[in-house]
N, C-alpha and C positions, 0 to 999 in steps of 0.2 A: 502118316495119316493123310488121306486124300480128301479133297473137297467134294464129297458126294453124299447123297442121301442114303441112309440105310434102306435096303430093299424091303418092300412090304411083305413080300414072300420070297422064298429062296429061288423060285423059278425065274423071277425077273432080274435082269442084270442091273448093276448099279448105274445110275445116270449122273452125269456131272451137273453141278449147280451152275446156273447162269446168274448174272447179277440180279435179274428180276426175281429169281426164286430164293436168293440168299439174303436174309434180312441184315446180315453183317455188311454186305456189299452195297446195299441199296442206299439211295440218297437219304440223308438224315432229315428228320422232321416231317418230310412229306408235304411241306408247304410250298406253294408256287410263289416265286418272287414277284411282287407287284411292280408296276412301272415306276412308281415313286422310289421304291427300294433300288431298282435297277439304276435309275438316274443318280441316286445318291452314291452308289458303289462306283459308277463310272466317273462321277465327279471327284470322288476320293482318289481314284487311280490317276486322274488328270492332275490333281494337286500334288500327288506323289511324284509324278513325272517332272513337274515344274520345280519341285524342291530338291531334285537330284536323286542319286542312288541308281543302282543298276536295275535293269529290267527284272532280273531274277529276284533281287532283294525286294523290290516293290511288289512283285507277284506273291511272294511268300508272306509279306505283311498283309496284303489284301486277303489272302486265303485264311490267315489266322484271325484277322479282325472280324471277318464276316462268317467264319466257320464254314467255308466252302472248300471245294477241291482246288488244287493248283490249276487244273484245266479250266475251271470256271473263272478263277481269278485271271488267268491268261485272256479269257474272252472279255472281261471287264477292261483289262489293260489295252487290248486291241481296239475296243470301242473308244477308249480315251485317246488313243493315237489318231483315230479318224477325226475326233473332235479337234485335236490340235492341228491337224492338216487344214481343216476348214477355217480355224481361227487365224492361221498364218498364211492363208491363200489369198491375200489381198494384194492391192497394188503396192508398189514400193513406198509411195508417199504415205499411205495409210499405215503400213508397218513401221515406218520411221516415226510417225506420230505416236504410235503405241509405245515404241521403244523409248522415245524421249519422255513421254509421260511417266513411264516406269522409272526412268533415270531421275527425273525431277522429284518424284515421290521418295526415292531412295536418298537424294540429296537432302531433302527436308529432314528425314529421319537421322541421317548422319550428322547434320548440323546440330540437332537437338542433343545428340550423344557426344558431340565434340570430336567426331572422327573426321578431322579436317583433311587428312590425306585421302580418304575415300571421296570427300567432296571435290578436292582438286582433280582427282582422277576422273570422276564422273563429269565434271564441267569440261575437262579436256575432251572427253568422249563426245559430249554434246556438240562442242565446237567443231570437232572433226566431222561429225554427222552433218553439220551445216556447211561444210566445205572449207572451214578454216584449217590451215595446216596440211592441205592436200598437196600432193606431189606437183600438180600443175601450178598451184598458187605459190608454192615455195620456189619453183623454177622461175616464175615471173619475178619474184622478189630477190632472187639471188644476184649479187653483184657480178659483173663480168670483168674479167681481167684479160687485157690484151697485152701481149709481150711481142715486141719486134726486136730482131737482132740484126744489126748492120754487119755486113760482111766486110771486114777490114783486110782480108788477105790479098785482095787484088788492087788495093789502092797503094799509092807510093808512100814509103815510110817517111815519117817526119824528119826534117833536116835537123841535124845536131849542130849546135854552135860550139866551136872550140876556141 
């Protein structure tokens, strides 16, 4: 069976249906997405990106959650990626401040839950971000060992007493 309309009369050839003429292929609902809905969907995509998962997995979840096509969900995801670029397009110092704030927030949560290993790891990470434990600092603090070897081959042998 083909996707075509039955001819009105036998003299006209069958014509193929386009998306515009096929109610099964048209967009569902017929409602235009409002700017507020668009922002909500992009923010949801952004949060999905931050919480992990592959691009494909996140796009499929978006499509299912908002009952849109995968192509439309891809557009939301792409817009969220642009947001992420602008969020992280600051100076190094600003980014380091944001990262350290997130680390400290996580340290507080981990302390409340008793996850001391996570706390120790994050505190170490914060210290490294501040320069403690850097290669340069460790090189300055490392002890130096100097070894000198006297060449005894060319000197006269010690006299033996008999």
